[in-house]
Every structure is written in C-alpha cells, then in structure tokens.
Kinemage of the C-alpha trace (Angstrom):
@kinemage 1
@onewidth
@group {chain A} dominant
@subgroup {mainchain}
@vectorlist {calphas} color= white
{ca met a 1} P 5.897 -3.898 11.243
{ca ser a 2} L 4.291 -7.269 11.890
{ca arg a 3} L 0.962 -5.597 12.827
{ca leu a 4} L 1.079 -3.585 9.614
{ca leu a 5} L 1.762 -6.729 7.609
{ca gly a 6} L -1.036 -8.504 9.466
{ca leu a 7} L -3.501 -5.773 8.515
{ca leu a 8} L -2.380 -5.994 4.901
{ca gly a 9} L -3.046 -9.729 5.006
{ca leu a 10} L -6.546 -9.097 6.360
{ca gly a 11} L -7.106 -6.513 3.648
{ca leu a 12} L -6.115 -9.013 0.979
{ca arg a 13} L -8.503 -11.637 2.331
{ca gly a 14} L -11.255 -9.016 2.433
{ca gly a 15} L -10.620 -7.949 -1.156
{ca asn a 16} L -9.661 -4.428 -0.077
{ca leu a 17} L -6.187 -4.234 -1.622
{ca val a 18} L -4.806 -3.494 -5.052
{ca ile a 19} L -1.362 -4.989 -5.574
{ca gly a 20} L 1.373 -3.720 -7.866
{ca val a 21} L 2.254 -0.516 -9.652
{ca asp a 22} L -0.143 -0.842 -12.585
{ca gly a 23} L -3.105 -1.877 -10.446
{ca val a 24} L -2.522 0.892 -7.932
{ca arg a 25} L -2.193 3.486 -10.696
{ca thr a 26} L -5.502 2.350 -12.169
{ca ala a 27} L -7.174 2.464 -8.734
{ca leu a 28} L -5.810 5.953 -8.119
{ca gln a 29} L -7.056 7.154 -11.481
{ca ser a 30} L -10.535 5.735 -10.836
{ca gly a 31} L -10.680 7.211 -7.329
{ca ser a 32} L -11.058 3.841 -5.603
{ca cys a 33} L -7.833 4.013 -3.600
{ca val a 34} L -7.709 5.762 -0.196
{ca leu a 35} L -4.131 4.941 0.870
{ca val a 36} L -0.941 3.808 -0.811
{ca val a 37} L 1.642 1.659 0.990
{ca val a 38} L 5.082 1.921 -0.595
{ca ala a 39} L 7.795 -0.622 0.196
{ca ala a 40} L 10.911 0.783 1.829
{ca asp a 41} L 13.010 -0.504 -1.060
{ca ala a 42} L 10.631 0.355 -3.920
{ca ser a 43} L 12.342 1.253 -7.168
{ca pro a 44} L 12.582 4.944 -8.066
{ca arg a 45} L 10.480 4.294 -11.154
{ca ala a 46} L 7.680 2.681 -9.124
{ca val a 47} L 7.793 5.529 -6.636
{ca glu a 48} L 7.661 8.106 -9.416
{ca lys a 49} L 4.724 6.424 -11.153
{ca val a 50} L 2.579 5.920 -8.063
{ca val a 51} L 3.589 8.525 -5.503
{ca arg a 52} L 3.297 11.480 -7.840
{ca leu a 53} L -0.183 10.384 -8.893
{ca ala a 54} L -1.234 9.786 -5.266
{ca glu a 55} L 0.046 13.204 -4.215
{ca gly a 56} L -1.778 14.843 -7.100
{ca arg a 57} L -5.020 13.209 -5.982
{ca gly a 58} L -4.476 13.952 -2.295
{ca ile a 59} L -4.144 10.285 -1.341
{ca pro a 60} L -1.876 9.672 1.667
{ca arg a 61} L 1.022 7.273 1.424
{ca leu a 62} L 2.614 5.115 4.034
{ca ala a 63} L 6.187 3.859 4.103
{ca gly a 64} L 5.969 0.112 4.451
{ca pro a 65} L 8.438 -2.690 5.095
{ca leu a 66} L 10.641 -4.225 2.412
{ca ala a 67} L 9.011 -5.438 -0.802
{ca glu a 68} L 10.071 -8.998 -0.008
{ca glu a 69} L 8.231 -8.881 3.340
{ca ile a 70} L 5.067 -7.418 1.819
{ca gly a 71} L 5.099 -10.023 -0.934
{ca ala a 72} L 5.638 -12.861 1.530
{ca gln a 73} L 2.669 -11.688 3.613
{ca leu a 74} L 0.460 -11.468 0.537
{ca gly a 75} L 1.635 -14.773 -0.969
{ca arg a 76} L 3.323 -13.076 -3.901
{ca pro a 77} L 6.785 -12.245 -5.162
{ca pro a 78} L 8.170 -8.940 -3.830
{ca val a 79} L 5.506 -6.214 -3.889
{ca met a 80} L 6.629 -2.592 -4.153
{ca val a 81} L 3.242 -0.867 -3.920
{ca val a 82} L -0.122 -1.717 -2.381
{ca gly a 83} L -3.279 0.340 -2.708
{ca val a 84} L -5.930 0.233 0.010
{ca arg a 85} L -9.583 0.574 -1.029
{ca asp a 86} L -11.231 0.493 2.404
{ca ala a 87} L -11.206 3.649 4.550
{ca ala a 88} L -11.389 1.767 7.867
{ca leu a 89} L -8.439 -0.430 6.893
{ca ala a 90} L -6.509 2.666 5.827
{ca arg a 91} L -7.149 4.304 9.215
{ca gly a 92} L -5.967 1.151 10.980
{ca leu a 93} L -2.789 1.013 8.922
{ca leu a 94} L -2.052 4.677 9.621
{ca gln a 95} L -2.645 4.161 13.344
{ca val a 96} L -0.324 1.154 13.438
{ca ala a 97} L 2.313 3.079 11.487
{ca gly a 98} L 2.004 5.985 13.922
{ca ala a 99} L 2.582 3.616 16.816
{ca leu a 100} L 5.736 2.304 15.128
{ca val a 101} L 7.333 5.730 14.862
C-alpha cells in the first residue's frame, strides 16, 4: 500500500488528482477522470455517488487504503475518494495494486 500511496502523492504534486466526492463526481461528468480510487472504509453514500457514476461511464475503480491513510499522504483530513486524471499514473496505480493482490 505504501507504493500506491506514494504514487498518489506524486499525482497530487503533478496536479493529476481530484480529491473528494464532489470533485470526483464533477471530473467524471466532464470526462476528465480515468481512474477512481475508493478508500477501503468509504461511506456507503460516497460509494453510491461516485462508484455508480464511474461504472456508468466505464471508468475503472481501485480499492485503496483507509481514508485516514490517503488523507495523511495528501496532507488532508481523511479522503474517501480520489480521481486520477492522468492515464500513465492510472496505469501505474493499477499495476501496483495488481502486485499487492
């Protein structure tokens, strides 16, 4: 999980992430999001709002670590959902997640 969190940190510094439910929903609606990372302990409401929209648009989702861990990595309070705008970053995150399984 630390490699996944590290890539999220790089994505934040590169301006390639959208953080939070409302921001990710907007990015999904505009077509600027290529991957959604959902915290392991995300609320059912957050999951319903984002995951259903992502599935409807054919955007893959990735189960991430706890919201507290994501938030700590990104310098924020707990973060339940992160949207990834960069395709190369999304591929890297999916590869790292595949290696974790």
